[in-house]
N, C-alpha and C positions, 0 to 999 in steps of 0.2 A: 502757337507749339511749328518749329520750326520741320518743313519737307522735307522726305526723304528723296536721295541726293541720286538719282541714275549712275550707276555703271558708267564706266570710262570706253567701257571692252561691248562688241555689242553681244557678246550676250545677256547685256542686261538689261538688254530687246529683245531677244527672242530665249527662251529656254531651251535646255540642249534636247529635252526631249520632243522640240519642236522643230519638224520635217524642213532642212536648209537645201536647195539644191547645192550651190556653188557661190563663187564669187564671183563675179565679169567687171572688165572697163567695159561701162556701157556708150554708146552716142548721146549727148542729151536729148537731139530729135526724137532718139527714141525712146522716150521715158515722159508719159502722159501723170501729171497733178489725180493727185487724189483725192477720188467726189465726195472721203469723209472727211479732209482737213476742216481742224477745231476752228483756225484763227481766222477771223474774217475779218481783220486787217493786215493788210498785204504789209505797210508800214512797220521799218522795223528799224531803231536808232543805230543799236549796234551791225549794222547790214555790210555798213562801206569796212568795219573795224576786220568779221572776216571775210569783207572780200580783200581785206590786203591781204592775209592771214595764206589766203590761198592761194592768193601771187607769191608771195613765197616761199612756204611753204609746204601746197597743197594741199589738196584733201586728207587730211588726217584720221577721219570716222566714216565708212561709206555709208551709202543711202541702205536704204532697206525696201525694197521692190518688189513684186510680184510677177509671175509671165499675167500677158496679153495673148488675145489673138496677131496681134498687130505690134506686138511688142512690148513694153514692160510699163507698168502702172505703179508710181511710187506709195508709198508704205508711211514710209518715216521718214524723215529730212527736207521739207517741201522751202526751209529756210539754207537748208545748205545748199538743192538746187540752183534754188533766187543764186546764191553768192557764186555759184560756181558760173554760172550764164553769164555774169558781170565782171566776172573776172578773165574771161575769155575760153573757160576752155571748150574743147570740142571733148572728150572722154570723162567719166566723174568712175569712182570704181561704185561698185553698189552688191550686196550680197541679196541671192534674190530665194525667196521662201515660197514655199506654201501654205496660204494663207486663204481665209473664209470673209468674207463683208465683215465681219464680226469681227472676224480679229485686225481685219487690217483698219476699221471706226479704234476697235480699241489700244492698240500697238500707237498708230495716230493719237489718239490721247494721254494714256499713260505717256510718253513721250512727255507732248507738250506742257501737261499737268503737274510735270516732274521735274522740270526744267525750269515751274515756272514762266513757258512761255505764251497761256494764255492770263490773258487779262478776267476779272470776278464774269463776266459775262460773257465770252466765248467758254469760260467754265462750265460753266451754272447752264448755256445752249446744247453744250458737248451731252450734261449729264440726260438731260431731255433729250439729244438727239436716239443719245446706248436706247433710253427706255421706252420711245417714239418706235426707234425701227425694228425692234428688235426684244418688245414689250419685256425689259426686263424691269424689276424691283427698285427702289431707294434700299434694299439693303444688295442686290446684285451689283447694283453698280457699284456700290462702297466696296465690295469686296473684291470686286473686277478692277479699279482703279488705288486701289487702299490706302482708303478714307475710312474715317468712321459715318453710318449713316447720319446721325444729326448731321455733319458738316455737310453730304451732297441737300441735305433736304431744306440751307440754309443756304444755302449754296442757289439750290434753283425758286427756292420765294423771292429770288432779284429776279424772276422773270415779271412777277406781281406789279413791278414800277412801270409807269410808265416809261414812251422811250425817251424823254429829256428824263431824265433820271437814270438812264440807262448809258446814256454817248458820254455825261458826264463820267459815270464811275468806269466805262469806255478810256474816257478819256486820262484819268487818273485824278480826274478834280474830286471826286466823292472814293471813299473806300467805302468796302464791301461793307466794313461795320454801319457806316451811316448810311448806307443801301436798308440795311435789316434794321436802323432806329425808325425810317422812314418810315417804314413798313407801317408798323404800331398807332402814324396820325390815320384818321379816319379821312378817306374822301382824297382822290390823284391831285385834283388843286389848292390842297393843303398841303398832301405832298411837295408839290410842283413850287409853292408858294414860300416857302421854307428849304428844297432843297438850294434855290438864287441863293437867302439871305446864309444858308452856308459857305457857297460859289464863293463870296460877298466878300462875307467878313471870315473865315476859316474859319465857324466852329468846326468842333470839339463832336466826338460822336451822344458825351456824358451832354454836353451843351441842347444837344436832339432827344436823349431822354427828359434832359430839363421840359421840353418843347411839349413834349408827345404825354405827360402829367398834365401839362396846363391844357392841351385843348378837349380835359378830356374832362375838367373844373375840379379833378380829384385827385391825387395820386393813386396811381395802378395796383387794385387789391390782387395782394398777393394769393394767388390758386389754392387750392389745401392739395397738400401732400400725398392723400389719400386720392386728388385727382389727377394730378400727376400720376402714380402709381400707376393707374388704373388706363388711364391714354399711354401713358409709355408698354402696360400689356398686351391692348388689344394692338397698338404699332407693331409689335413682335409679332404679334397673333398672325395680322391682317398681312405684315413686309411692306405697309403703307403709313404714310399721318397721317394720327387721329387728334382732332381736337375735343373735349368736351368741356360744356359753357353751361356752368349751370345759374338758374335765377331762384327769386324767394315760394313758388310753385311751380315751373318746371324749367327742362333744359334741353340740352341740344347736344348729338354727336355728330360728326363733321370728320368722315373718311375718306382722302384725297386720291384721286387715281387719275391714270396719265395717257390709257392709249382701249380701245376697249375690250380686248383680251384683258387688258388692267382690272377693267370692272367688270369682265366673266370670269374671271381668277378668284375675284373677294366676292363677287356672289357665292360663286359655289365655296369659298370657305363659309361662308355665313349660312350655306344650308345645308353644309357638313355639322355647322357647333350648332345647330337648332333642330338637326334631324335625332344627336344624340341621347 
Protein backbone atom coordinates (compact mmCIF):
# COMPACT_ATOMS: atom_id res chain seq x y z
CA UNK A 1 0.00 0.00 0.00
CA UNK A 2 1.47 3.36 -1.03
CA UNK A 3 2.30 5.74 1.74
CA UNK A 4 0.49 9.03 1.98
CA UNK A 5 3.03 11.63 0.92
CA UNK A 6 3.67 14.66 3.06
CA UNK A 7 2.48 17.93 1.56
CA UNK A 8 4.99 20.38 0.19
CA UNK A 9 3.97 23.26 2.43
CA UNK A 10 4.89 23.63 6.06
CA UNK A 11 1.17 23.38 6.96
CA UNK A 12 1.41 19.68 6.09
CA UNK A 13 3.51 19.33 9.22
CA UNK A 14 1.85 21.92 11.41
CA UNK A 15 -1.95 22.00 11.61
CA UNK A 16 -3.49 25.46 11.52
CA UNK A 17 -4.61 25.27 15.13
CA UNK A 18 -1.04 24.58 16.36
CA UNK A 19 0.53 27.74 17.84
CA UNK A 20 3.22 29.13 15.51
CA UNK A 21 5.29 32.07 16.74
CA UNK A 22 7.06 33.29 13.61
CA UNK A 23 9.38 32.45 10.72
CA UNK A 24 12.97 33.54 11.32
CA UNK A 25 16.40 33.30 9.71
CA UNK A 26 18.43 31.58 12.42
CA UNK A 27 22.15 31.09 12.90
CA UNK A 28 22.95 27.42 12.44
CA UNK A 29 24.99 27.54 15.65
CA UNK A 30 21.84 28.49 17.59
CA UNK A 31 19.96 25.29 16.65
CA UNK A 32 20.51 22.23 18.82
CA UNK A 33 19.66 18.71 17.59
CA UNK A 34 16.33 17.02 18.23
CA UNK A 35 16.86 14.67 21.22
CA UNK A 36 14.02 12.50 19.91
CA UNK A 37 15.49 12.11 16.40
CA UNK A 38 14.13 8.74 15.19
CA UNK A 39 16.83 8.18 12.58
CA UNK A 40 19.57 6.02 14.11
CA UNK A 41 21.85 6.16 11.07
CA UNK A 42 23.00 9.57 9.88
CA UNK A 43 24.38 8.17 6.61
CA UNK A 44 22.36 9.31 3.62
CA UNK A 45 23.20 8.49 0.02
CA UNK A 46 21.03 11.37 -1.22
CA UNK A 47 22.61 14.02 1.01
CA UNK A 48 25.22 15.23 -1.57
CA UNK A 49 22.40 15.96 -4.04
CA UNK A 50 20.57 17.98 -1.39
CA UNK A 51 23.75 19.89 -0.57
CA UNK A 52 24.18 20.72 -4.27
CA UNK A 53 20.57 21.88 -4.53
CA UNK A 54 20.91 24.11 -1.46
CA UNK A 55 24.08 25.68 -2.88
CA UNK A 56 22.31 26.43 -6.17
CA UNK A 57 18.81 27.40 -5.02
CA UNK A 58 18.98 27.84 -1.26
CA UNK A 59 16.77 26.03 1.24
CA UNK A 60 13.22 26.03 -0.12
CA UNK A 61 11.44 24.44 2.84
CA UNK A 62 12.27 25.86 6.29
CA UNK A 63 13.09 23.83 9.36
CA UNK A 64 10.68 23.54 12.27
CA UNK A 65 12.10 24.48 15.68
CA UNK A 66 11.01 25.46 19.18
CA UNK A 67 12.52 27.96 21.57
CA UNK A 68 14.84 26.80 24.34
CA UNK A 69 16.63 28.80 27.05
CA UNK A 70 19.91 28.82 25.12
CA UNK A 71 18.48 29.21 21.63
CA UNK A 72 16.37 26.83 19.54
CA UNK A 73 15.83 23.09 19.31
CA UNK A 74 15.17 21.27 16.06
CA UNK A 75 11.78 19.56 15.65
CA UNK A 76 11.75 18.62 11.95
CA UNK A 77 14.39 18.88 9.24
CA UNK A 78 17.49 17.15 10.57
CA UNK A 79 18.55 16.11 7.06
CA UNK A 80 18.11 19.66 5.74
CA UNK A 81 20.07 21.03 8.71
CA UNK A 82 23.01 18.68 8.03
CA UNK A 83 22.95 19.54 4.33
CA UNK A 84 22.86 23.29 5.09
CA UNK A 85 25.96 22.94 7.28
CA UNK A 86 27.73 20.98 4.53
CA UNK A 87 26.71 23.66 2.01
CA UNK A 88 28.40 26.30 4.16
CA UNK A 89 25.29 28.28 5.09
CA UNK A 90 25.47 30.48 8.16
CA UNK A 91 21.75 31.18 8.50
CA UNK A 92 18.71 29.08 7.71
CA UNK A 93 14.94 29.79 7.58
CA UNK A 94 12.93 28.15 10.35
CA UNK A 95 9.37 28.13 11.58
CA UNK A 96 9.33 28.66 15.35
CA UNK A 97 6.45 26.86 17.04
CA UNK A 98 5.22 26.02 20.51
CA UNK A 99 5.51 22.27 21.14
CA UNK A 100 5.60 19.86 24.06
CA UNK A 101 8.12 17.01 24.25
CA UNK A 102 5.51 14.53 23.00
CA UNK A 103 4.64 16.80 20.05
CA UNK A 104 8.34 17.11 19.17
CA UNK A 105 8.71 13.35 19.07
CA UNK A 106 5.45 12.85 17.18
CA UNK A 107 6.29 15.45 14.52
CA UNK A 108 9.81 14.08 14.04
CA UNK A 109 8.48 10.54 13.60
CA UNK A 110 5.61 11.58 11.34
CA UNK A 111 7.92 13.61 9.10
CA UNK A 112 10.39 10.76 8.71
CA UNK A 113 7.78 8.02 8.32
CA UNK A 114 5.74 9.90 5.73
CA UNK A 115 8.85 10.89 3.79
CA UNK A 116 10.01 7.23 3.99
CA UNK A 117 13.28 8.44 5.56
CA UNK A 118 13.29 5.67 8.19
CA UNK A 119 14.33 2.09 7.65
CA UNK A 120 11.91 -0.51 9.14
CA UNK A 121 13.96 -0.95 12.34
CA UNK A 122 14.20 2.80 12.92
CA UNK A 123 10.46 3.09 12.33
CA UNK A 124 9.73 0.26 14.80
CA UNK A 125 12.08 1.82 17.37
CA UNK A 126 10.33 5.17 16.93
CA UNK A 127 6.96 3.56 17.65
CA UNK A 128 8.38 1.84 20.73
CA UNK A 129 9.85 5.17 21.84
CA UNK A 130 6.41 6.76 21.67
CA UNK A 131 4.96 3.93 23.75
CA UNK A 132 7.71 3.88 26.36
CA UNK A 133 8.15 7.63 26.69
CA UNK A 134 4.52 8.70 26.68
CA UNK A 135 2.65 5.50 27.57
CA UNK A 136 0.77 5.28 24.27
CA UNK A 137 -0.98 2.08 23.25
CA UNK A 138 -0.52 0.57 19.80
CA UNK A 139 -3.87 2.04 18.80
CA UNK A 140 -2.81 5.51 19.91
CA UNK A 141 0.50 5.25 18.06
CA UNK A 142 -1.32 4.13 14.92
CA UNK A 143 -3.64 7.13 15.16
CA UNK A 144 -0.74 9.55 15.71
CA UNK A 145 1.24 8.39 12.66
CA UNK A 146 -1.66 7.56 10.36
CA UNK A 147 -1.12 3.80 10.24
CA UNK A 148 -3.30 0.76 10.84
CA UNK A 149 -2.81 -0.78 14.28
CA UNK A 150 -1.82 -4.07 12.64
CA UNK A 151 0.94 -2.26 10.72
CA UNK A 152 2.32 -0.78 13.93
CA UNK A 153 2.11 -4.18 15.66
CA UNK A 154 3.96 -5.91 12.80
CA UNK A 155 6.69 -3.27 12.81
CA UNK A 156 7.18 -3.61 16.58
CA UNK A 157 7.59 -7.38 16.22
CA UNK A 158 10.73 -6.79 14.15
CA UNK A 159 12.45 -5.62 17.35
CA UNK A 160 12.15 -9.20 18.67
CA UNK A 161 14.74 -10.31 16.09
CA UNK A 162 18.44 -10.68 16.97
CA UNK A 163 20.63 -7.63 16.42
CA UNK A 164 22.44 -9.26 13.47
CA UNK A 165 19.17 -9.73 11.59
CA UNK A 166 18.03 -6.21 12.50
CA UNK A 167 21.29 -4.88 11.02
CA UNK A 168 20.54 -6.74 7.77
CA UNK A 169 17.13 -5.07 7.65
CA UNK A 170 18.65 -1.64 8.36
CA UNK A 171 21.13 -2.06 5.51
CA UNK A 172 18.47 -3.32 3.09
CA UNK A 173 19.93 -6.81 2.76
CA UNK A 174 16.67 -8.12 4.20
CA UNK A 175 13.20 -6.61 3.87
CA UNK A 176 10.69 -6.16 6.69
CA UNK A 177 8.78 -9.02 5.02
CA UNK A 178 11.81 -11.27 5.45
CA UNK A 179 11.98 -10.20 9.09
CA UNK A 180 8.34 -11.07 9.76
CA UNK A 181 8.79 -14.44 8.05
CA UNK A 182 11.86 -15.17 10.19
CA UNK A 183 9.79 -14.57 13.33
CA UNK A 184 7.90 -17.75 12.45
CA UNK A 185 11.16 -19.70 12.90
CA UNK A 186 11.62 -21.03 16.42
CA UNK A 187 14.82 -19.96 18.17
CA UNK A 188 17.35 -17.25 17.33
CA UNK A 189 20.13 -19.65 16.18
CA UNK A 190 17.81 -21.05 13.51
CA UNK A 191 16.68 -17.54 12.56
CA UNK A 192 20.28 -16.35 12.21
CA UNK A 193 21.26 -19.35 10.10
CA UNK A 194 18.31 -18.80 7.79
CA UNK A 195 18.97 -15.06 7.58
CA UNK A 196 22.53 -15.75 6.40
CA UNK A 197 21.09 -18.14 3.81
CA UNK A 198 18.66 -15.48 2.59
CA UNK A 199 21.48 -12.98 2.08
CA UNK A 200 23.73 -15.51 0.31
CA UNK A 201 21.05 -16.90 -2.00
CA UNK A 202 18.72 -13.88 -2.36
CA UNK A 203 15.76 -15.93 -1.14
CA UNK A 204 12.24 -14.50 -1.31
CA UNK A 205 9.77 -14.13 1.54
CA UNK A 206 7.85 -17.08 0.07
CA UNK A 207 11.01 -19.21 0.26
CA UNK A 208 11.30 -18.34 3.96
CA UNK A 209 7.68 -19.23 4.63
CA UNK A 210 8.37 -22.66 3.12
CA UNK A 211 11.43 -23.02 5.35
CA UNK A 212 9.32 -22.08 8.37
CA UNK A 213 6.84 -24.82 7.51
CA UNK A 214 9.65 -27.34 7.17
CA UNK A 215 11.16 -26.33 10.51
CA UNK A 216 7.89 -27.25 12.20
CA UNK A 217 7.97 -30.64 10.52
CA UNK A 218 4.51 -30.03 9.07
CA UNK A 219 2.40 -27.39 7.43
CA UNK A 220 1.35 -24.69 9.83
CA UNK A 221 -2.17 -25.32 11.03
CA UNK A 222 -4.62 -22.57 10.23
CA UNK A 223 -6.06 -20.90 13.29
CA UNK A 224 -9.77 -21.36 13.90
CA UNK A 225 -11.68 -18.26 12.60
CA UNK A 226 -13.56 -18.08 15.90
CA UNK A 227 -10.24 -17.87 17.76
CA UNK A 228 -9.05 -15.14 15.37
CA UNK A 229 -12.23 -13.17 16.02
CA UNK A 230 -11.75 -13.54 19.77
CA UNK A 231 -8.16 -12.33 19.49
CA UNK A 232 -9.32 -9.27 17.58
CA UNK A 233 -12.16 -8.57 20.02
CA UNK A 234 -9.90 -8.80 23.10
CA UNK A 235 -7.14 -6.80 21.36
CA UNK A 236 -9.58 -3.98 20.64
CA UNK A 237 -10.90 -4.11 24.19
CA UNK A 238 -7.43 -3.89 25.77
CA UNK A 239 -5.75 -1.76 23.11
CA UNK A 240 -2.83 -4.14 22.65
CA UNK A 241 -1.89 -7.36 20.88
CA UNK A 242 -3.46 -10.57 22.21
CA UNK A 243 -2.62 -14.13 21.11
CA UNK A 244 -4.72 -17.19 21.90
CA UNK A 245 -3.16 -20.65 21.62
CA UNK A 246 -5.34 -23.73 21.95
CA UNK A 247 -4.40 -27.37 22.54
CA UNK A 248 -6.19 -30.64 23.10
CA UNK A 249 -6.65 -30.13 26.85
CA UNK A 250 -5.58 -26.59 27.60
CA UNK A 251 -4.82 -23.24 26.02
CA UNK A 252 -3.00 -19.99 26.62
CA UNK A 253 -3.80 -16.28 26.28
CA UNK A 254 -0.86 -13.89 25.82
CA UNK A 255 -1.38 -10.15 26.38
CA UNK A 256 1.44 -7.81 25.35
CA UNK A 257 2.43 -4.69 27.32
CA UNK A 258 5.35 -2.30 26.82
CA UNK A 259 5.65 -0.18 29.93
CA UNK A 260 4.66 -0.42 33.59
CA UNK A 261 1.97 2.18 32.93
CA UNK A 262 0.70 0.09 30.02
CA UNK A 263 0.58 -2.96 32.31
CA UNK A 264 -1.35 -1.02 34.95
CA UNK A 265 -3.78 0.23 32.28
CA UNK A 266 -4.47 -3.31 31.06
CA UNK A 267 -4.84 -4.59 34.62
CA UNK A 268 -7.35 -1.82 35.35
CA UNK A 269 -9.40 -2.79 32.28
CA UNK A 270 -9.39 -6.47 33.26
CA UNK A 271 -10.55 -5.63 36.78
CA UNK A 272 -13.31 -3.45 35.35
CA UNK A 273 -14.53 -6.36 33.23
CA UNK A 274 -14.46 -8.88 36.08
CA UNK A 275 -16.26 -6.50 38.44
CA UNK A 276 -19.25 -6.11 36.13
